N, C-alpha and C positions, 0 to 999 in steps of 0.2 A: 841269472836267476833262473836258466834251467835246471841247476844242482838244485836248487832249492825246492824245485816243485817237482822236484825226485823224491828227494825224504820222505822216509816211510814212516818212522817211527819217531811221532813230536807231540808234544802234549799242545803245544802254544807257539804260533808264530808273535815274535815280539818286535816292533823296530821303536826302535830307542829316540825318535826323535829326528830333528833338523831333516826333514822331506824336502824342505825349499832354502834357499839362502838368501834369500830376504822377503821371504811373506808376501808376497805378489799374487794376485790373480792367474797370472798367467805360470806362475811358476805349481800353481796347486793343480792348473788343470792339466800340464807335461806330467805332474806326479800321478792324476788320476787314469791319463792316457796310459802311460809307463806299468800302471800297475794292473792291467787289464790283463799282463803279462803272466801275473800272479798266478797260476793253475793250479795247486797242488794234488797229488794224490793222495797227500792223507787230508783229514776232513777237520785238522785244528782250527783252532780258531786263531785270527788275524790280530791285533791287537794294536793299536798308533799311540805315543806317548809324544806328546809335542814338544818339539826342542826349541830352544831360544832364537834360533836364526824363523822356525815358524812361526812365531808371535808377534814379528817387526812388523811396522807400519801397522795395517788391518789382519794380517798372517792372524791374529789368534781368534777371528772371529770367522775369515774362509777357512780355518781348520773346526771348528765348529759345524760349521757349514757343511763342508764336501768331505770331510773326513770321517 
């Protein structure tokens, strides 16, 4: 994460999905805690795409709520 935070010349940060393994609340809470470390020097926006694992169980609902 430290290396990503130091990137200066970027237009967009894009996460291509599978933030979680099984789409559970616990996993989404873990992701949110870890993403607090994402503090780039660039002011480029961050966009998340939902992955197939993120949508398992009720993950698709949690993705909409938390991400």
